Backbone as CSV, one residue per row, in Angstrom:
resi,resn,N_x,N_y,N_z,CA_x,CA_y,CA_z,C_x,C_y,C_z
1,MET,4.496,-17.949,-11.255,4.678,-16.924,-10.244,4.003,-15.641,-10.713
2,LYS,3.065,-15.161,-9.965,2.421,-13.893,-10.264,3.034,-12.847,-9.346
3,SER,3.703,-11.872,-9.934,4.404,-10.855,-9.167,3.544,-9.612,-9.007
4,THR,3.538,-9.053,-7.806,2.856,-7.796,-7.547,3.825,-6.880,-6.822
5,VAL,3.929,-5.629,-7.303,4.808,-4.664,-6.663,4.085,-3.322,-6.537
6,SER,4.514,-2.561,-5.555,4.041,-1.196,-5.391,5.116,-0.283,-5.980
7,TYR,4.696,0.663,-6.826,5.650,1.545,-7.496,4.997,2.903,-7.722
8,LYS,5.572,3.952,-7.142,5.103,5.329,-7.327,3.583,5.454,-7.193
9,ASN,3.062,4.956,-6.112,1.643,5.041,-5.802,0.750,4.201,-6.732
10,TYR,1.324,3.225,-7.394,0.576,2.274,-8.215,0.837,0.867,-7.688
11,LEU,-0.129,0.019,-7.826,0.032,-1.396,-7.546,0.050,-2.109,-8.891
12,ILE,1.172,-2.739,-9.217,1.362,-3.397,-10.508,1.352,-4.905,-10.291
13,ARG,0.619,-5.603,-11.140,0.573,-7.067,-11.071,0.941,-7.643,-12.430
14,ALA,1.944,-8.505,-12.425,2.321,-9.227,-13.644,1.359,-10.400,-13.803
15,GLU,0.842,-10.572,-15.002,-0.125,-11.642,-15.287,0.240,-12.365,-16.576
16,SER,1.469,-12.763,-16.698,1.933,-13.441,-17.907,1.212,-14.778,-18.080
17,PHE,1.110,-15.224,-19.323,0.348,-16.442,-19.619,0.927,-17.144,-20.835
18,GLN,0.501,-18.386,-21.015,0.870,-19.185,-22.183,-0.348,-19.344,-23.074
19,ARG,-0.154,-19.169,-24.370,-1.253,-19.406,-25.323,-1.428,-20.888,-25.610
20,GLU,-0.319,-21.621,-25.532,-0.337,-23.066,-25.774,0.343,-23.766,-24.609
21,LYS,-0.132,-24.952,-24.284,0.494,-25.724,-23.222,1.965,-25.947,-23.583
22,ASN,2.838,-25.697,-22.651,4.290,-25.819,-22.836,4.847,-24.828,-23.853
23,GLY,4.106,-23.775,-24.151,4.576,-22.760,-25.090,5.321,-21.642,-24.371
24,GLU,5.663,-20.624,-25.130,6.346,-19.478,-24.548,5.353,-18.635,-23.741
25,TRP,5.896,-17.784,-22.882,5.095,-16.949,-22.000,4.946,-15.557,-22.588
26,ILE,3.728,-15.047,-22.566,3.409,-13.714,-23.064,3.315,-12.775,-21.858
27,PRO,4.161,-11.739,-21.820,4.106,-10.815,-20.685,2.835,-9.957,-20.735
28,GLN,2.228,-9.813,-19.585,1.036,-8.976,-19.467,1.033,-8.379,-18.060
29,TYR,0.533,-7.159,-17.939,0.433,-6.552,-16.608,-0.870,-5.790,-16.488
30,ASN,-1.246,-5.521,-15.251,-2.289,-4.547,-14.983,-1.844,-3.730,-13.782
31,PHE,-2.356,-2.515,-13.695,-2.049,-1.718,-12.519,-3.217,-0.819,-12.163
32,THR,-3.229,-0.438,-10.902,-4.202,0.516,-10.397,-3.478,1.488,-9.481
33,ARG,-3.992,2.688,-9.423,-3.418,3.685,-8.532,-3.886,3.392,-7.115
34,GLN,-2.995,3.563,-6.154,-3.304,3.331,-4.748,-3.613,4.649,-4.039
35,ASN,-4.301,4.555,-2.935,-4.497,5.689,-2.020,-5.061,6.927,-2.689
36,ILE,-6.184,6.793,-3.343,-6.832,7.926,-3.988,-7.665,8.673,-2.952
37,ALA,-7.410,9.964,-2.815,-8.125,10.775,-1.829,-9.421,11.348,-2.386
38,SER,-9.552,11.449,-3.693,-10.746,12.046,-4.289,-11.905,11.061,-4.281
39,LYS,-13.085,11.564,-4.598,-14.299,10.748,-4.578,-14.599,10.191,-5.967
40,GLY,-15.412,9.157,-6.000,-15.838,8.610,-7.287,-14.837,7.632,-7.872
41,ASN,-14.964,7.394,-9.170,-14.086,6.469,-9.890,-12.906,7.214,-10.482
42,ASP,-12.166,7.874,-9.648,-11.062,8.709,-10.120,-9.719,8.005,-9.955
43,PHE,-9.649,6.719,-10.280,-8.345,6.082,-10.250,-8.139,5.313,-11.548
44,PRO,-7.047,5.617,-12.206,-6.780,4.925,-13.468,-6.380,3.471,-13.235
45,ALA,-6.814,2.646,-14.119,-6.406,1.249,-14.139,-6.087,0.915,-15.579
46,GLN,-5.121,0.065,-15.762,-4.735,-0.305,-17.123,-4.290,-1.749,-17.137
47,GLN,-4.618,-2.427,-18.215,-4.100,-3.761,-18.461,-3.469,-3.732,-19.842
48,TYR,-2.311,-4.368,-19.976,-1.619,-4.321,-21.254,-0.908,-5.642,-21.513
49,GLN,-1.108,-6.156,-22.707,-0.428,-7.372,-23.158,0.692,-6.943,-24.095
50,LEU,1.897,-7.393,-23.825,3.065,-6.994,-24.599,3.285,-7.929,-25.788
51,ASN,3.942,-7.415,-26.808,4.212,-8.184,-28.028,5.570,-8.868,-27.946
52,GLU,5.744,-9.637,-26.921,6.984,-10.384,-26.713,6.595,-11.807,-26.337
53,ALA,7.529,-12.717,-26.445,7.352,-14.089,-25.974,8.652,-14.500,-25.305
54,LEU,8.549,-14.967,-24.080,9.734,-15.325,-23.304,9.648,-16.787,-22.850
55,PRO,10.792,-17.391,-22.578,10.804,-18.833,-22.310,10.215,-19.252,-20.960
56,THR,10.209,-18.348,-19.964,9.702,-18.733,-18.646,8.710,-17.695,-18.123
57,GLU,7.872,-18.138,-17.201,6.900,-17.239,-16.581,7.613,-16.137,-15.795
58,ASP,8.652,-16.496,-15.057,9.395,-15.500,-14.279,9.981,-14.413,-15.174
59,ALA,10.577,-14.814,-16.290,11.166,-13.837,-17.216,10.088,-12.929,-17.792
60,ALA,8.941,-13.512,-18.149,7.842,-12.726,-18.708,7.271,-11.766,-17.663
61,ASP,7.104,-12.232,-16.431,6.603,-11.363,-15.362,7.567,-10.213,-15.086
62,ASP,8.857,-10.506,-15.015,9.866,-9.452,-14.790,9.820,-8.418,-15.908
63,PHE,9.721,-8.880,-17.138,9.654,-7.987,-18.294,8.399,-7.118,-18.213
64,ALA,7.265,-7.724,-17.878,6.005,-6.985,-17.766,6.095,-5.912,-16.676
65,LEU,6.672,-6.253,-15.538,6.809,-5.273,-14.456,7.691,-4.101,-14.880
66,ARG,8.793,-4.386,-15.555,9.677,-3.305,-16.033,8.948,-2.397,-17.007
67,LYS,8.184,-2.977,-17.927,7.441,-2.169,-18.908,6.355,-1.338,-18.233
68,ALA,5.688,-1.875,-17.250,4.675,-1.094,-16.514,5.329,0.086,-15.806
69,MET,6.475,-0.132,-15.186,7.192,0.957,-14.507,7.614,2.038,-15.499
70,GLU,8.078,1.620,-16.671,8.439,2.593,-17.711,7.232,3.431,-18.125
71,TRP,6.065,2.776,-18.285,4.853,3.495,-18.667,4.477,4.513,-17.594
72,ILE,4.547,4.108,-16.345,4.222,5.008,-15.230,5.181,6.192,-15.223
73,ASP,6.462,5.942,-15.418,7.466,7.021,-15.426,7.193,8.036,-16.535
74,LYS,6.746,7.570,-17.681,6.493,8.460,-18.820,5.191,9.223,-18.687
75,ASN,4.235,8.689,-17.948,2.921,9.297,-17.840,2.740,9.810,-16.459
């Protein structure tokens, strides 16, 4: 399950993955800012792989989304 949510003018996508077949899931996310009124390449985008391993894709995606929201709140 790949989760995508809109949060505080950002579009966040969970992209968790497995390094090994039937292995644990590594949480990863990327986000981009939505609705930019300025011209040019003035929208931040970020992708981040977390240093966690979770038993299911859903758990890893949920964790990644929470961490992305925390990053947005702090910045």
